[in-house]
C-alpha positions in Angstrom: 94.4 107.4 108.3 95.4 105.5 105.9 93.9 106.0 102.5 92.0 103.4 100.4 94.4 101.7 97.8 94.1 101.6 93.9 95.5 98.4 92.7 93.8 95.9 90.2 93.1 92.1 91.3 95.5 91.3 88.8 97.7 93.5 90.4 97.6 92.2 94.1 97.9 88.6 92.9 101.9 89.0 91.6 102.1 90.6 95.1 101.1 87.4 96.7 102.9 85.3 93.9 106.1 87.2 94.8 105.6 87.2 98.6 106.1 90.8 98.1 106.5 92.3 101.7 106.4 95.8 101.1 102.8 95.6 100.7 101.8 94.0 103.5 99.1 95.4 105.9 98.0 96.8 102.7 96.3 94.2 101.5 94.7 90.9 102.9 94.1 87.8 100.5 91.4 85.7 101.5 90.8 82.1 100.2 87.4 80.9 99.7 87.9 77.1 99.8 89.9 77.5 103.5 88.4 80.6 105.2 91.9 81.8 105.9 93.1 85.1 105.1 96.9 86.1 104.7 99.4 89.4 104.1 100.5 89.1 100.7 103.9 88.1 101.9 103.0 84.5 103.3 105.3 81.6 102.4 102.3 79.4 102.3 101.6 77.2 99.4 99.8 79.8 96.9 95.8 79.4 96.2 94.3 79.0 92.9 93.2 82.2 91.4 89.7 81.6 91.0 89.4 81.1 95.0 91.4 84.5 96.0 89.6 87.3 97.2 91.1 90.9 98.2 90.5 93.0 101.2 92.1 95.6 102.3 90.5 96.0 106.0 91.8 93.5 108.8 87.9 94.0 109.9 86.5 93.8 106.7 88.0 90.6 106.2 87.3 88.9 109.6 83.5 90.4 109.1 83.2 88.1 105.9 84.4 85.0 107.9 87.9 84.5 107.3 90.5 83.4 110.0 93.9 84.1 110.4 96.8 82.1 109.1 98.7 80.7 111.4 102.3 80.9 109.3 102.2 84.5 108.3 100.1 85.8 111.5 98.1 88.8 109.9 96.4 90.4 112.5 99.7 90.7 114.7 100.8 94.5 114.4 105.1 93.9 114.4 105.8 97.1 115.6 104.2 100.2 117.3 105.2 102.7 114.0 103.5 99.9 111.8 100.5 102.4 111.1 102.6 105.1 109.9 104.8 102.9 107.6 101.4 101.9 106.5 99.8 105.4 105.8 103.2 106.4 104.0 103.4 103.4 101.4 99.7 104.0 101.3 100.5 107.4 100.3 103.1 106.9 98.0 101.0 103.9 96.2 98.5 106.3 96.1 100.1 109.5 94.9 103.3 107.9 93.2 103.1 109.9 89.1 103.0 112.6 91.3 107.0 114.8 91.8 106.9 114.1 95.5 109.5 115.0 97.7 110.4 113.9 101.2 109.0 117.2 102.9 105.4 116.3 100.9 105.7 112.7 102.8 105.9 114.1 105.9 103.8 116.4 105.7 101.2 114.3 104.9 101.6 111.6 108.1 102.6 114.8 110.4 106.4 114.3 111.3 109.6 116.4 110.4 111.3 114.3 107.5 114.6 114.1 109.4 112.7 111.4 111.8 110.5 110.5 109.4 113.1 108.3 107.0 114.8 107.3 110.2 111.6 105.4 111.2 110.5 104.3 107.8 113.9 102.9 107.6 114.0 100.7 110.9 111.0 98.9 109.9 111.6 99.0 106.1 114.9 99.1 105.6 114.5 101.5 103.0 114.1 104.8 102.6 111.0 106.4 101.3 112.7 107.2 98.1 113.7 104.1 97.4 110.2 102.4 98.8 108.4 105.1 96.2 111.4 103.8 92.9 109.9 100.2 93.6 106.5 101.2 93.3 107.4 103.0 90.2 109.0 100.5 88.6 106.9 97.9 89.8 103.7 99.7 88.2 106.1 100.1 85.0 106.6 96.4 84.7 102.6 95.9 84.6 102.2 98.7 81.7 105.5 96.5 80.1 103.4 93.8 80.9 100.2 94.7 79.6 99.9 97.6 77.7 101.3 98.9 74.1 103.3 101.9 75.7 106.4 102.8 74.9 109.5 102.7 76.8 109.0 106.8 77.4 105.2 107.2 78.0 105.5 104.5 80.4 108.6 106.6 82.1 106.4 110.0 82.7 103.1 107.7 83.3 104.8 106.3 86.3 106.4 109.0 88.0 109.4 109.3 87.1 110.5 113.0 85.7 113.7 111.9 83.1 113.9 109.0 80.7 117.6 108.7 82.2 116.5 108.5 85.7 113.9 106.0 84.9 116.0 103.7 83.0 118.5 103.6 85.4 116.7 102.5 88.3 114.6 99.9 86.0 117.8 98.1 85.4 119.3 98.0 88.8 116.2 96.7 90.0 115.3 94.9 87.1 118.7 94.0 85.4 117.5 94.3 82.2 116.5 97.7 80.6 112.6 97.9 79.5 112.9 97.3 76.2 115.0 93.8 76.9 112.1 93.4 79.9 109.4 93.4 77.4 111.0 91.2 74.6 112.0 89.1 77.1 108.4 88.5 78.0 107.3 88.4 74.7 109.7 85.6 74.2 108.5 84.0 77.1 104.9 83.5 76.2 105.8 82.4 72.7 107.6 79.8 74.3 105.1 79.1 77.0 
């Protein structure tokens, strides 16, 4: 059974603005003015933030009176393995701070590590490890933008076991260091 996801409104808002496919099926964006709900990756025009509600369950959003978007079709499951993938992603999102091995994830969903990695890669084009790293870096970016935590504190807060690994993956995914990212964010606020 899929766990409840623990995201703030702002984090979910960032995911829909980025049209982030990684979070499809984990939550739904409902627009109060149109009474339509979408996947986080929907490419339709973005609503005003004040007109948005987030739901984690498709039955819940439909019960609230919203209808599915005709563009992104959030009510259509695209694969028979999507529930396993959603369960794995949910587990990763909720346990990203912990030291996780593939065996831990496989035990959670009741599959062999080899089969889980193959199935997950077929569905997402990524390994569970690379997916976990993206989640951790997303959290790090959020913390860099919204807190005064040091880079080292953010490294450990987001589940990385070593600063060198944190800096390497951050640079790989963001094309800059955490310090450069924070400096750029401060410059953007001054310019804006």
